[in-house]
N, CA, C and O atoms as CSV, one atom per row, in Angstrom:
chain,resi,resn,atom,element,x,y,z
A,1,UNK,N,N,-82.957,18.726,-32.962
A,1,UNK,CA,C,-82.303,20.129,-32.589
A,1,UNK,C,C,-83.281,20.514,-31.190
A,1,UNK,O,O,-84.510,20.456,-31.150
A,2,UNK,N,N,-82.524,20.845,-30.275
A,2,UNK,CA,C,-83.149,21.192,-28.983
A,2,UNK,C,C,-83.374,22.669,-28.853
A,2,UNK,O,O,-82.913,23.480,-29.656
A,3,UNK,N,N,-84.121,22.994,-27.782
A,3,UNK,CA,C,-84.464,24.471,-27.729
A,3,UNK,C,C,-83.067,25.427,-27.659
A,3,UNK,O,O,-82.938,26.542,-28.166
A,4,UNK,N,N,-82.165,24.750,-26.967
A,4,UNK,CA,C,-80.840,25.646,-26.779
A,4,UNK,C,C,-80.232,25.749,-28.246
A,4,UNK,O,O,-79.639,26.765,-28.609
A,5,UNK,N,N,-80.391,24.768,-28.977
A,5,UNK,CA,C,-79.891,25.017,-30.243
A,5,UNK,C,C,-80.630,26.047,-31.210
A,5,UNK,O,O,-80.041,26.705,-32.067
A,6,UNK,N,N,-82.030,26.098,-30.951
A,6,UNK,CA,C,-82.977,26.905,-31.560
A,6,UNK,C,C,-82.504,28.135,-31.077
A,6,UNK,O,O,-82.170,28.939,-31.947
A,7,UNK,N,N,-82.385,28.512,-29.803
A,7,UNK,CA,C,-82.030,29.785,-29.297
A,7,UNK,C,C,-80.757,30.277,-30.121
A,7,UNK,O,O,-80.734,31.350,-30.723
A,8,UNK,N,N,-79.606,29.286,-30.073
A,8,UNK,CA,C,-78.466,29.727,-30.835
A,8,UNK,C,C,-78.504,29.975,-32.305
A,8,UNK,O,O,-77.650,30.700,-32.817
A,9,UNK,N,N,-79.389,29.448,-32.970
A,9,UNK,CA,C,-79.801,29.647,-34.428
A,9,UNK,C,C,-80.445,31.177,-34.461
A,9,UNK,O,O,-80.090,32.066,-35.235
A,10,UNK,N,N,-81.336,31.267,-33.581
A,10,UNK,CA,C,-82.096,32.645,-33.559
A,10,UNK,C,C,-80.973,33.674,-33.380
A,10,UNK,O,O,-80.882,34.619,-34.163
A,11,UNK,N,N,-80.030,33.491,-32.258
A,11,UNK,CA,C,-78.990,34.459,-32.085
A,11,UNK,C,C,-78.064,34.866,-33.201
A,11,UNK,O,O,-77.637,36.002,-33.410
A,12,UNK,N,N,-77.791,33.651,-33.963
A,12,UNK,CA,C,-76.859,33.679,-35.211
A,12,UNK,C,C,-77.634,34.529,-36.178
A,12,UNK,O,O,-76.999,35.298,-36.899
A,13,UNK,N,N,-78.966,34.468,-36.267
A,13,UNK,CA,C,-79.611,35.075,-37.249
A,13,UNK,C,C,-79.618,36.456,-36.954
A,13,UNK,O,O,-79.436,37.311,-37.821
A,14,UNK,N,N,-79.838,36.724,-35.658
A,14,UNK,CA,C,-80.074,38.355,-35.415
A,14,UNK,C,C,-78.724,38.923,-35.566
A,14,UNK,O,O,-78.746,40.140,-35.751
A,15,UNK,N,N,-77.328,38.280,-35.536
A,15,UNK,CA,C,-76.229,38.830,-35.947
A,15,UNK,C,C,-76.104,39.423,-37.299
A,15,UNK,O,O,-75.258,40.305,-37.444
A,16,UNK,N,N,-76.807,39.072,-38.277
A,16,UNK,CA,C,-76.643,39.382,-39.805
A,16,UNK,C,C,-77.381,40.624,-39.970
A,16,UNK,O,O,-78.202,40.995,-39.131
A,17,UNK,N,N,-77.116,41.273,-41.018
A,17,UNK,CA,C,-77.781,42.448,-41.532
A,17,UNK,C,C,-79.235,42.132,-41.912
A,17,UNK,O,O,-79.643,40.970,-41.927
A,18,UNK,N,N,-79.828,42.937,-42.147
A,18,UNK,CA,C,-81.352,42.978,-42.466
A,18,UNK,C,C,-81.638,43.173,-43.762
A,18,UNK,O,O,-81.646,44.356,-44.102
A,19,UNK,N,N,-81.883,42.352,-44.614
A,19,UNK,CA,C,-81.897,42.614,-46.118
A,19,UNK,C,C,-83.460,43.083,-46.372
A,19,UNK,O,O,-84.437,42.915,-45.642
A,20,UNK,N,N,-83.371,43.649,-47.501
A,20,UNK,CA,C,-84.927,44.200,-48.084
A,20,UNK,C,C,-85.440,42.695,-48.104
A,20,UNK,O,O,-84.718,41.805,-48.552
A,21,UNK,N,N,-86.617,42.460,-47.642
A,21,UNK,CA,C,-87.497,41.289,-47.533
A,21,UNK,C,C,-88.120,41.079,-48.890
A,21,UNK,O,O,-88.710,41.983,-49.481
A,22,UNK,N,N,-87.957,39.742,-49.411
A,22,UNK,CA,C,-88.457,39.462,-50.594
A,22,UNK,C,C,-89.731,38.612,-50.389
A,22,UNK,O,O,-90.582,38.527,-51.275
A,23,UNK,N,N,-89.835,38.005,-49.231
A,23,UNK,CA,C,-90.795,37.116,-48.619
A,23,UNK,C,C,-92.000,37.872,-47.869
A,23,UNK,O,O,-91.851,38.955,-47.303
A,24,UNK,N,N,-92.884,37.356,-47.918
A,24,UNK,CA,C,-94.246,37.946,-46.872
A,24,UNK,C,C,-94.056,37.283,-45.484
A,24,UNK,O,O,-93.423,36.236,-45.353
A,25,UNK,N,N,-94.583,37.886,-44.548
A,25,UNK,CA,C,-94.494,37.455,-43.256
A,25,UNK,C,C,-95.094,35.857,-43.137
A,25,UNK,O,O,-94.591,34.908,-42.536
A,26,UNK,N,N,-96.229,35.909,-43.852
A,26,UNK,CA,C,-96.759,34.288,-44.043
A,26,UNK,C,C,-95.745,33.278,-44.573
A,26,UNK,O,O,-95.442,32.231,-44.001
A,27,UNK,N,N,-95.231,33.742,-45.798
A,27,UNK,CA,C,-94.223,32.870,-46.499
A,27,UNK,C,C,-93.173,32.654,-45.705
A,27,UNK,O,O,-92.640,31.545,-45.721
A,28,UNK,N,N,-92.666,33.740,-44.823
A,28,UNK,CA,C,-91.412,33.399,-43.908
A,28,UNK,C,C,-91.632,32.445,-42.901
A,28,UNK,O,O,-90.704,31.675,-42.653
A,29,UNK,N,N,-92.998,32.320,-42.085
A,29,UNK,CA,C,-93.274,31.538,-41.302
A,29,UNK,C,C,-93.341,30.128,-41.837
A,29,UNK,O,O,-92.987,29.154,-41.173
A,30,UNK,N,N,-93.871,30.056,-43.220
A,30,UNK,CA,C,-94.075,28.614,-43.808
A,30,UNK,C,C,-92.660,28.276,-44.148
A,30,UNK,O,O,-92.457,27.064,-44.080
A,31,UNK,N,N,-91.631,28.981,-44.491
A,31,UNK,CA,C,-90.301,28.470,-44.783
A,31,UNK,C,C,-89.790,27.912,-43.471
A,31,UNK,O,O,-89.212,26.825,-43.477
A,32,UNK,N,N,-89.962,28.564,-42.388
A,32,UNK,CA,C,-89.344,27.787,-41.064
A,32,UNK,C,C,-90.122,26.407,-40.763
A,32,UNK,O,O,-89.555,25.391,-40.360
A,33,UNK,N,N,-91.416,26.510,-41.002
A,33,UNK,CA,C,-91.893,25.100,-40.931
A,33,UNK,C,C,-91.105,24.156,-41.601
A,33,UNK,O,O,-90.677,23.161,-41.016
A,34,UNK,N,N,-90.842,24.426,-42.979
A,34,UNK,CA,C,-90.173,23.303,-43.887
A,34,UNK,C,C,-88.897,23.128,-43.339
A,34,UNK,O,O,-88.492,21.968,-43.264
A,35,UNK,N,N,-88.160,24.058,-42.929
A,35,UNK,CA,C,-86.825,23.873,-42.177
A,35,UNK,C,C,-86.931,22.903,-40.915
A,35,UNK,O,O,-86.039,22.102,-40.634
A,36,UNK,N,N,-87.997,23.036,-40.252
A,36,UNK,CA,C,-88.251,22.246,-39.046
A,36,UNK,C,C,-88.604,20.692,-39.632
A,36,UNK,O,O,-87.946,19.701,-39.315
A,37,UNK,N,N,-89.589,20.676,-40.408
A,37,UNK,CA,C,-89.759,19.257,-41.078
A,37,UNK,C,C,-88.648,18.537,-41.625
A,37,UNK,O,O,-88.545,17.317,-41.493
A,38,UNK,N,N,-87.711,19.329,-42.310
A,38,UNK,CA,C,-86.586,18.734,-42.838
A,38,UNK,C,C,-85.505,18.207,-41.703
A,38,UNK,O,O,-84.890,17.145,-41.801
A,39,UNK,N,N,-85.394,19.078,-40.686
A,39,UNK,CA,C,-84.504,18.600,-39.596
A,39,UNK,C,C,-85.004,17.465,-38.815
A,39,UNK,O,O,-84.186,16.656,-38.376
A,40,UNK,N,N,-86.205,17.321,-38.602
A,40,UNK,CA,C,-87.009,16.303,-37.813
A,40,UNK,C,C,-86.922,15.060,-38.909
A,40,UNK,O,O,-86.586,13.949,-38.500
A,41,UNK,N,N,-87.166,15.224,-40.010
A,41,UNK,CA,C,-87.183,14.065,-40.818
A,41,UNK,C,C,-85.671,13.422,-40.804
A,41,UNK,O,O,-85.508,12.204,-40.731
A,42,UNK,N,N,-84.780,14.183,-40.866
A,42,UNK,CA,C,-83.665,13.659,-40.697
A,42,UNK,C,C,-83.208,12.738,-39.608
A,42,UNK,O,O,-82.601,11.673,-39.718
A,43,UNK,N,N,-83.654,13.410,-38.449
A,43,UNK,CA,C,-83.689,12.744,-36.873
A,43,UNK,C,C,-84.213,11.332,-37.249
A,43,UNK,O,O,-83.562,10.289,-37.176
A,44,UNK,N,N,-85.566,11.480,-37.687
A,44,UNK,CA,C,-86.374,10.354,-37.829
A,44,UNK,C,C,-85.760,9.350,-38.635
A,44,UNK,O,O,-85.864,8.172,-38.294
A,45,UNK,N,N,-85.084,9.698,-39.742
A,45,UNK,CA,C,-84.322,8.675,-40.692
A,45,UNK,C,C,-83.066,8.063,-39.819
A,45,UNK,O,O,-82.772,6.869,-39.771
A,46,UNK,N,N,-82.508,8.948,-39.258
A,46,UNK,CA,C,-81.265,8.394,-38.509
A,46,UNK,C,C,-81.669,7.300,-37.521
A,46,UNK,O,O,-81.080,6.224,-37.419
A,47,UNK,N,N,-82.636,7.644,-36.868
A,47,UNK,CA,C,-83.066,6.724,-35.684
A,47,UNK,C,C,-83.446,5.109,-36.380
A,47,UNK,O,O,-83.409,4.037,-35.777
A,48,UNK,N,N,-83.821,5.355,-37.874
A,48,UNK,CA,C,-84.247,4.014,-38.415
A,48,UNK,C,C,-83.030,3.511,-39.222
A,48,UNK,O,O,-83.184,2.641,-40.079
A,49,UNK,N,N,-81.730,4.090,-38.936
A,49,UNK,CA,C,-80.776,3.416,-39.787
A,49,UNK,C,C,-80.385,4.064,-40.861
A,49,UNK,O,O,-79.280,3.698,-41.260
A,50,UNK,N,N,-80.941,4.978,-41.536
A,50,UNK,CA,C,-80.591,5.665,-42.625
A,50,UNK,C,C,-79.777,6.984,-42.540
A,50,UNK,O,O,-80.219,7.990,-41.986
A,51,UNK,N,N,-78.611,6.914,-43.102
A,51,UNK,CA,C,-77.737,8.013,-42.732
A,51,UNK,C,C,-78.431,9.318,-43.608
A,51,UNK,O,O,-78.383,9.397,-44.836
A,52,UNK,N,N,-78.953,10.119,-42.890
A,52,UNK,CA,C,-79.385,11.514,-43.476
A,52,UNK,C,C,-79.044,12.835,-42.807
A,52,UNK,O,O,-79.282,13.889,-43.398
A,53,UNK,N,N,-78.488,12.822,-41.581
A,53,UNK,CA,C,-77.958,14.071,-41.030
A,53,UNK,C,C,-76.985,14.911,-41.915
A,53,UNK,O,O,-77.048,16.122,-42.129
A,54,UNK,N,N,-76.135,14.077,-42.351
A,54,UNK,CA,C,-75.136,14.869,-43.534
A,54,UNK,C,C,-75.783,15.350,-44.600
A,54,UNK,O,O,-75.425,16.395,-45.145
A,55,UNK,N,N,-76.763,14.665,-44.990
A,55,UNK,CA,C,-77.510,15.198,-46.337
A,55,UNK,C,C,-78.329,16.459,-45.842
A,55,UNK,O,O,-78.314,17.469,-46.547
A,56,UNK,N,N,-78.942,16.442,-44.825
A,56,UNK,CA,C,-79.781,17.397,-44.275
A,56,UNK,C,C,-78.784,18.748,-43.890
A,56,UNK,O,O,-79.157,19.886,-44.175
A,57,UNK,N,N,-77.611,18.509,-43.280
A,57,UNK,CA,C,-76.737,19.625,-43.249
A,57,UNK,C,C,-76.487,20.315,-44.426
A,57,UNK,O,O,-76.721,21.499,-44.670
A,58,UNK,N,N,-75.922,19.348,-45.228
A,58,UNK,CA,C,-75.694,20.217,-46.723
A,58,UNK,C,C,-76.874,21.017,-47.267
A,58,UNK,O,O,-76.759,22.181,-47.651
A,59,UNK,N,N,-78.019,20.324,-47.280
A,59,UNK,CA,C,-79.402,21.183,-47.618
A,59,UNK,C,C,-79.395,22.328,-46.958
A,59,UNK,O,O,-79.533,23.406,-47.536
A,60,UNK,N,N,-79.234,22.211,-45.674
A,60,UNK,CA,C,-79.613,23.550,-44.696
A,60,UNK,C,C,-78.461,24.446,-44.968
A,60,UNK,O,O,-78.774,25.636,-44.997
A,61,UNK,N,N,-77.328,24.206,-45.156
A,61,UNK,CA,C,-76.201,25.045,-45.691
A,61,UNK,C,C,-76.574,25.871,-47.006
A,61,UNK,O,O,-76.538,27.100,-47.073
A,62,UNK,N,N,-76.914,25.065,-47.973
A,62,UNK,CA,C,-77.204,25.529,-49.290
A,62,UNK,C,C,-78.226,26.627,-49.151
A,62,UNK,O,O,-78.103,27.684,-49.771
A,63,UNK,N,N,-79.438,26.334,-48.177
A,63,UNK,CA,C,-80.339,27.239,-48.234
A,63,UNK,C,C,-80.614,28.000,-46.963
A,63,UNK,O,O,-81.709,28.464,-46.644
A,64,UNK,N,N,-79.373,28.083,-46.203
A,64,UNK,CA,C,-79.185,29.137,-45.058
A,64,UNK,C,C,-79.734,30.437,-45.263
A,64,UNK,O,O,-80.278,31.095,-44.377
A,65,UNK,N,N,-79.551,30.863,-46.675
A,65,UNK,CA,C,-80.038,32.232,-46.563
A,65,UNK,C,C,-81.393,32.510,-46.828
A,65,UNK,O,O,-81.752,33.686,-46.894
A,66,UNK,N,N,-82.245,31.531,-46.998
A,66,UNK,CA,C,-83.553,31.467,-47.212
A,66,UNK,C,C,-84.083,31.446,-45.466
A,66,UNK,O,O,-84.916,32.206,-44.972
A,67,UNK,N,N,-83.386,30.433,-44.817
A,67,UNK,CA,C,-83.593,30.306,-43.409
A,67,UNK,C,C,-83.600,31.500,-42.570
A,67,UNK,O,O,-84.528,31.746,-41.799
A,68,UNK,N,N,-82.372,32.391,-42.741
A,68,UNK,CA,C,-82.083,33.576,-42.159
A,68,UNK,C,C,-82.930,34.670,-42.488
A,68,UNK,O,O,-83.353,35.439,-41.625
A,69,UNK,N,N,-83.232,34.788,-43.865
A,69,UNK,CA,C,-84.012,35.743,-44.119
A,69,UNK,C,C,-85.501,35.737,-43.713
A,69,UNK,O,O,-86.144,36.758,-43.465
A,70,UNK,N,N,-86.074,34.233,-43.665
A,70,UNK,CA,C,-87.309,34.159,-43.185
A,70,UNK,C,C,-87.299,34.585,-41.609
A,70,UNK,O,O,-88.153,35.353,-41.165
A,71,UNK,N,N,-86.313,34.051,-40.835
A,71,UNK,CA,C,-86.422,34.497,-39.493
A,71,UNK,C,C,-86.396,36.183,-39.280
A,71,UNK,O,O,-87.063,36.807,-38.455
A,72,UNK,N,N,-85.568,36.661,-40.126
A,72,UNK,CA,C,-85.330,38.081,-40.133
A,72,UNK,C,C,-86.507,38.809,-40.389
A,72,UNK,O,O,-86.789,39.842,-39.782
A,73,UNK,N,N,-87.330,38.211,-41.430
A,73,UNK,CA,C,-88.634,38.832,-41.723
A,73,UNK,C,C,-89.646,38.698,-40.567
A,73,UNK,O,O,-90.459,39.609,-40.406
A,74,UNK,N,N,-89.651,37.643,-39.764
A,74,UNK,CA,C,-90.487,37.490,-38.774
A,74,UNK,C,C,-90.037,38.519,-37.698
A,74,UNK,O,O,-90.927,39.194,-37.180
A,75,UNK,N,N,-88.881,38.691,-37.349
A,75,UNK,CA,C,-88.402,39.537,-36.303
A,75,UNK,C,C,-88.812,41.082,-36.677
A,75,UNK,O,O,-89.228,41.896,-35.853
A,76,UNK,N,N,-88.613,41.332,-38.097
A,76,UNK,CA,C,-89.065,42.693,-38.421
A,76,UNK,C,C,-90.407,42.970,-38.526
A,76,UNK,O,O,-90.792,44.137,-38.441
A,77,UNK,N,N,-91.238,41.983,-38.712
A,77,UNK,CA,C,-92.884,42.049,-38.536
A,77,UNK,C,C,-93.156,42.386,-37.106
A,77,UNK,O,O,-93.950,43.259,-36.754
A,78,UNK,N,N,-92.341,41.527,-36.186
A,78,UNK,CA,C,-92.733,42.032,-34.713
A,78,UNK,C,C,-92.229,43.467,-34.385
A,78,UNK,O,O,-92.915,44.133,-33.610
A,79,UNK,N,N,-91.151,43.976,-34.878
A,79,UNK,CA,C,-90.622,45.175,-34.751
A,79,UNK,C,C,-91.537,46.415,-35.239
A,79,UNK,O,O,-91.613,47.481,-34.628
A,80,UNK,N,N,-92.317,46.062,-36.608
A,80,UNK,CA,C,-93.068,46.918,-37.020
A,80,UNK,C,C,-94.541,46.964,-36.207
A,80,UNK,O,O,-95.411,47.829,-36.311
A,81,UNK,N,N,-94.545,45.913,-35.471
A,81,UNK,CA,C,-95.886,45.841,-34.526
A,81,UNK,C,C,-95.596,46.464,-33.219
A,81,UNK,O,O,-96.497,46.602,-32.390
A,82,UNK,N,N,-94.246,46.891,-32.967
A,82,UNK,CA,C,-93.872,47.667,-31.690
A,82,UNK,C,C,-93.380,46.680,-30.644
A,82,UNK,O,O,-93.238,47.055,-29.480
A,83,UNK,N,N,-93.146,45.586,-30.969
A,83,UNK,CA,C,-92.649,44.637,-29.888
A,83,UNK,C,C,-91.097,45.128,-29.558
A,83,UNK,O,O,-90.456,45.678,-30.454
A,84,UNK,N,N,-90.637,44.962,-28.528
A,84,UNK,CA,C,-89.340,45.176,-28.104
A,84,UNK,C,C,-88.394,43.983,-28.473
A,84,UNK,O,O,-88.931,42.879,-28.560
A,85,UNK,N,N,-87.047,44.076,-28.701
A,85,UNK,CA,C,-86.340,43.181,-29.028
A,85,UNK,C,C,-86.542,41.658,-28.232
A,85,UNK,O,O,-86.587,40.587,-28.837
A,86,UNK,N,N,-86.647,41.808,-26.802
A,86,UNK,CA,C,-86.810,40.575,-26.175
A,86,UNK,C,C,-88.206,39.761,-26.549
A,86,UNK,O,O,-88.309,38.536,-26.503
A,87,UNK,N,N,-89.034,40.486,-26.848
A,87,UNK,CA,C,-90.549,39.996,-27.283
A,87,UNK,C,C,-90.432,39.443,-28.662
A,87,UNK,O,O,-90.894,38.355,-29.007
A,88,UNK,N,N,-89.728,40.336,-29.481
A,88,UNK,CA,C,-89.542,39.565,-30.788
A,88,UNK,C,C,-88.826,38.315,-30.789
A,88,UNK,O,O,-89.300,37.347,-31.383
A,89,UNK,N,N,-87.679,38.244,-30.153
A,89,UNK,CA,C,-87.019,36.860,-29.934
A,89,UNK,C,C,-87.837,35.658,-29.441
A,89,UNK,O,O,-87.856,34.529,-29.929
A,90,UNK,N,N,-88.550,36.151,-28.313
A,90,UNK,CA,C,-89.481,35.256,-27.818
A,90,UNK,C,C,-90.426,34.715,-28.699
A,90,UNK,O,O,-90.735,33.523,-28.716
A,91,UNK,N,N,-90.985,35.764,-29.584
A,91,UNK,CA,C,-92.086,35.246,-30.697
A,91,UNK,C,C,-91.482,34.239,-31.448
A,91,UNK,O,O,-92.001,33.142,-31.653
A,92,UNK,N,N,-90.242,34.644,-31.917
A,92,UNK,CA,C,-89.573,33.703,-33.004
A,92,UNK,C,C,-89.177,32.357,-32.226
A,92,UNK,O,O,-89.150,31.331,-32.906
A,93,UNK,N,N,-88.930,32.286,-31.141
A,93,UNK,CA,C,-88.471,30.858,-30.551
A,93,UNK,C,C,-89.869,30.282,-30.170
A,93,UNK,O,O,-89.854,29.054,-30.255
A,94,UNK,N,N,-90.958,30.738,-29.814
A,94,UNK,CA,C,-92.161,30.241,-29.772
A,94,UNK,C,C,-92.581,29.611,-31.091
A,94,UNK,O,O,-92.869,28.415,-31.153
A,95,UNK,N,N,-92.616,30.450,-32.184
A,95,UNK,CA,C,-92.951,30.176,-33.485
A,95,UNK,C,C,-92.366,28.774,-33.864
A,95,UNK,O,O,-93.070,27.825,-34.211
A,96,UNK,N,N,-90.972,28.745,-33.756
A,96,UNK,CA,C,-90.090,27.537,-34.164
A,96,UNK,C,C,-90.523,26.510,-33.393
A,96,UNK,O,O,-90.772,25.467,-33.999
A,97,UNK,N,N,-90.704,26.527,-32.037
A,97,UNK,CA,C,-91.104,25.439,-31.001
A,97,UNK,C,C,-92.540,24.877,-31.466
A,97,UNK,O,O,-92.805,23.683,-31.324
A,98,UNK,N,N,-93.483,25.813,-32.043
A,98,UNK,CA,C,-94.800,25.453,-32.510
A,98,UNK,C,C,-94.654,24.827,-33.757
A,98,UNK,O,O,-95.467,23.940,-34.018
A,99,UNK,N,N,-93.684,25.134,-34.683
A,99,UNK,CA,C,-93.511,24.376,-35.946
A,99,UNK,C,C,-92.846,23.104,-35.690
A,99,UNK,O,O,-93.072,22.150,-36.436
A,100,UNK,N,N,-92.001,22.998,-34.646
A,100,UNK,CA,C,-91.304,21.814,-34.222
A,100,UNK,C,C,-92.349,20.640,-33.780
A,100,UNK,O,O,-92.228,19.447,-34.060
A,101,UNK,N,N,-93.464,21.277,-32.984
A,101,UNK,CA,C,-94.378,20.327,-32.553
A,101,UNK,C,C,-95.329,19.758,-33.731
A,101,UNK,O,O,-95.631,18.581,-33.930
A,102,UNK,N,N,-95.679,20.779,-34.377
A,102,UNK,CA,C,-96.386,20.563,-35.568
A,102,UNK,C,C,-95.801,19.287,-36.601
A,102,UNK,O,O,-96.418,18.270,-36.920
A,103,UNK,N,N,-94.512,19.664,-36.977
A,103,UNK,CA,C,-93.882,18.681,-37.784
A,103,UNK,C,C,-93.710,17.325,-37.171
A,103,UNK,O,O,-94.036,16.313,-37.791
A,104,UNK,N,N,-93.182,17.285,-35.912
A,104,UNK,CA,C,-93.067,16.164,-35.177
A,104,UNK,C,C,-94.256,15.127,-35.103
A,104,UNK,O,O,-94.131,13.905,-35.187
A,105,UNK,N,N,-95.462,15.847,-34.925
A,105,UNK,CA,C,-96.659,15.108,-34.794
A,105,UNK,C,C,-97.190,14.573,-36.335
A,105,UNK,O,O,-97.827,13.530,-36.483
A,106,UNK,N,N,-96.811,15.471,-37.424
A,106,UNK,CA,C,-96.817,14.896,-38.633
A,106,UNK,C,C,-96.228,13.648,-38.997
A,106,UNK,O,O,-96.750,12.623,-39.434
A,107,UNK,N,N,-94.864,13.971,-38.693
A,107,UNK,CA,C,-93.804,12.806,-39.156
A,107,UNK,C,C,-94.295,11.534,-38.640
A,107,UNK,O,O,-94.374,10.500,-39.303
A,108,UNK,N,N,-94.706,11.712,-37.085
A,108,UNK,CA,C,-95.181,10.374,-36.163
A,108,UNK,C,C,-96.341,9.730,-36.975
A,108,UNK,O,O,-96.547,8.523,-37.102
A,109,UNK,N,N,-97.059,10.757,-37.500
A,109,UNK,CA,C,-98.420,9.913,-38.034
A,109,UNK,C,C,-98.081,9.427,-39.356
A,109,UNK,O,O,-98.422,8.273,-39.616
A,110,UNK,N,N,-97.432,10.144,-40.296
A,110,UNK,CA,C,-97.181,9.682,-41.691
A,110,UNK,C,C,-95.811,9.069,-41.980
A,110,UNK,O,O,-95.695,8.317,-42.948
A,111,UNK,N,N,-94.712,9.362,-41.152
A,111,UNK,CA,C,-93.528,8.774,-41.441
A,111,UNK,C,C,-92.730,9.735,-42.534
A,111,UNK,O,O,-93.143,10.848,-42.860
A,112,UNK,N,N,-91.534,9.131,-43.039
A,112,UNK,CA,C,-90.844,9.834,-43.947
A,112,UNK,C,C,-90.251,8.661,-44.798
A,112,UNK,O,O,-89.987,7.588,-44.254
A,113,UNK,N,N,-90.035,8.877,-46.196
A,113,UNK,CA,C,-89.560,8.055,-47.124
A,113,UNK,C,C,-87.913,7.949,-46.909
A,113,UNK,O,O,-87.165,8.343,-47.804
A,114,UNK,N,N,-87.442,7.443,-45.782
A,114,UNK,CA,C,-86.147,7.468,-45.419
A,114,UNK,C,C,-85.098,6.942,-46.758
A,114,UNK,O,O,-84.028,7.503,-46.994
A,115,UNK,N,N,-85.518,6.015,-47.392
A,115,UNK,CA,C,-84.632,5.458,-48.603
A,115,UNK,C,C,-84.528,6.418,-49.585
A,115,UNK,O,O,-83.682,6.271,-50.467
A,116,UNK,N,N,-85.357,7.511,-49.569
A,116,UNK,CA,C,-85.401,8.660,-50.559
A,116,UNK,C,C,-85.200,9.917,-50.067
A,116,UNK,O,O,-85.679,10.895,-50.640
A,117,UNK,N,N,-84.498,10.014,-48.997
A,117,UNK,CA,C,-84.347,11.040,-48.128
A,117,UNK,C,C,-83.963,12.425,-49.091
A,117,UNK,O,O,-84.484,13.535,-48.983
A,118,UNK,N,N,-82.967,12.042,-49.994
A,118,UNK,CA,C,-82.387,13.263,-50.734
A,118,UNK,C,C,-83.382,13.762,-51.537
A,118,UNK,O,O,-83.506,14.984,-51.611
A,119,UNK,N,N,-84.197,12.953,-52.222
A,119,UNK,CA,C,-85.427,13.509,-53.069
A,119,UNK,C,C,-86.357,14.046,-52.154
A,119,UNK,O,O,-86.987,15.029,-52.547
A,120,UNK,N,N,-86.578,13.626,-51.040
A,120,UNK,CA,C,-87.628,14.125,-50.126
A,120,UNK,C,C,-87.194,15.488,-49.711
A,120,UNK,O,O,-88.053,16.354,-49.542
A,121,UNK,N,N,-85.975,15.740,-49.539
A,121,UNK,CA,C,-85.582,17.269,-49.168
A,121,UNK,C,C,-85.761,18.140,-50.474
A,121,UNK,O,O,-86.115,19.316,-50.391
A,122,UNK,N,N,-85.504,17.522,-51.684
A,122,UNK,CA,C,-85.802,18.302,-52.789
A,122,UNK,C,C,-87.222,18.875,-52.946
A,122,UNK,O,O,-87.478,19.955,-53.476
A,123,UNK,N,N,-88.059,18.067,-52.449
A,123,UNK,CA,C,-89.520,18.511,-52.389
A,123,UNK,C,C,-89.596,19.824,-51.588
A,123,UNK,O,O,-90.151,20.869,-51.929
A,124,UNK,N,N,-88.932,19.559,-50.469
A,124,UNK,CA,C,-88.812,20.976,-49.614
A,124,UNK,C,C,-88.394,22.189,-50.177
A,124,UNK,O,O,-88.940,23.278,-50.002
A,125,UNK,N,N,-87.387,21.956,-50.871
A,125,UNK,CA,C,-86.633,23.035,-51.682
A,125,UNK,C,C,-87.580,23.734,-52.587
A,125,UNK,O,O,-87.569,24.953,-52.759
A,126,UNK,N,N,-88.491,22.815,-53.220
A,126,UNK,CA,C,-89.362,23.304,-54.221
A,126,UNK,C,C,-90.429,24.181,-53.386
A,126,UNK,O,O,-90.822,25.220,-53.918
A,127,UNK,N,N,-90.844,23.885,-52.318
A,127,UNK,CA,C,-91.815,24.501,-51.292
A,127,UNK,C,C,-91.378,25.929,-50.859
A,127,UNK,O,O,-92.161,26.866,-50.703
A,128,UNK,N,N,-89.999,25.982,-50.679
A,128,UNK,CA,C,-89.351,27.152,-50.148
A,128,UNK,C,C,-89.733,28.459,-50.947
A,128,UNK,O,O,-89.607,28.465,-52.171
A,129,UNK,N,N,-90.167,29.490,-50.315
A,129,UNK,CA,C,-90.518,30.865,-50.828
A,129,UNK,C,C,-89.299,31.657,-50.576
A,129,UNK,O,O,-88.866,31.821,-49.435
A,130,UNK,N,N,-88.708,32.179,-51.697
A,130,UNK,CA,C,-87.681,32.983,-51.978
A,130,UNK,C,C,-87.656,34.283,-52.381
A,130,UNK,O,O,-86.581,34.845,-52.588
């Protein structure tokens, strides 16, 4: 996912209503990190000849509500701290970019069990805070 894609996802997330948040700010940030790991892991496996992008897309759609609520929670935290909309959007984009960097470095160092990618994603599902 490139930065333009991240910006598009952030814009889509902003278009949805704001629910009563069930997750904390910390948990929301952690959830977004797991989504970045999952996405980059799919890219990693695809590059190695393991078809995983479709598996990731189905997983992401299944848990889109968690991703959306997590992003909205982070934006709401920024609002509660007095940030204007453009600042909140920038904070979210920077947080996602930082998560992407962290995930990318971790994947480069440790790899991904591509032959068991679906099971690997199930591990991320178990970590998501809902």
